[in-house]
N, C-alpha and C positions, 0 to 999 in steps of 0.2 A: 675447564670451564672456570672459568673468574666468580661468576653467579645465577641461577636460579629464580626466578622470580615468579610465582604464582599469580596470575587477573585474569577477572573473566573475560570474556571477548566470545570472538567467532565473528561471519561477516554481518547476521542479521543486527546480533547485538552493541555491534562495534558503529554501525549504520546509524541506531535509535541512538547510543550513545552523543556521534557528533551533530542528530540533528537535536538533541536535549539541549549541548553548547551552543549550539548557534539561537539558544531560545526558541525552539521552534516547537511544536508540542510532538511530543515522537511516544506512541506504543511496542510491544516488544506483543508479537501476537504469532503465537505455534509452541510446539511442544518443548519440553527438559527435565532432563533426569531427574531426579529424585535422590542423585547421589550430592559427597559434597561440592563436587568443582560445576552443578548446578546451582545447588544453592548461592553458592560466590557468585555467581552469573548472578542470580534474582538481586542478589542483596546490593553487584556492583549498579546493575540497572536503574532500580531504588535510588541508592544514593544519588544518582544523575540527574535524577527528575523523569527519568521515561517510567510511564503508567504501562504497567504488567498485569492488569485486571483477565488479558484474551492470553496470558500463559496460561497453558498447562503442565504440570507435574505428570512424568508415564512414570508409577512406582516401579520399581526395580529396573529404570532405561538407566544407562549409561553415558552421561553426557562425553560430545565429542573434545577433545585437548587438541591441538597442535602446534607443541615447543616448537619457538623459531630457533633455529641455531645458526652462525658459521664459525668459519676455522678462526685461529690469532691470526692466518694469511692472508683472508681475503680483505681483499676493502671495505673499508664502515658502509655499511649501507646509507645513502641519504641525496638529495638531488643532485646531476650531472647535467652539465651545460654543454649545450655542443651550438661548435658555433656554424652561420648559415654553410659553410664550406666544409661540415662533416669533417670540423678539426676537433678534438677537445682541449 
């Protein structure tokens, strides 16, 4: 592994941040753990301008994490274009 970066995220937080970056009103509503990862997610939402009034910190709950990874031999992620004939 060349580098390991920890950021907040997950589907609902990422969607809320995307909405905020489009300069629309964004809110996060739902449960989140009161652990270090939950704090990182909440801080990231606030930094991005997402309202968190509807967030509920759950005492003793762990915030889920899902680190993406790929092997060095795997192609780099990114958009792939395909012609109408199906050729890459």
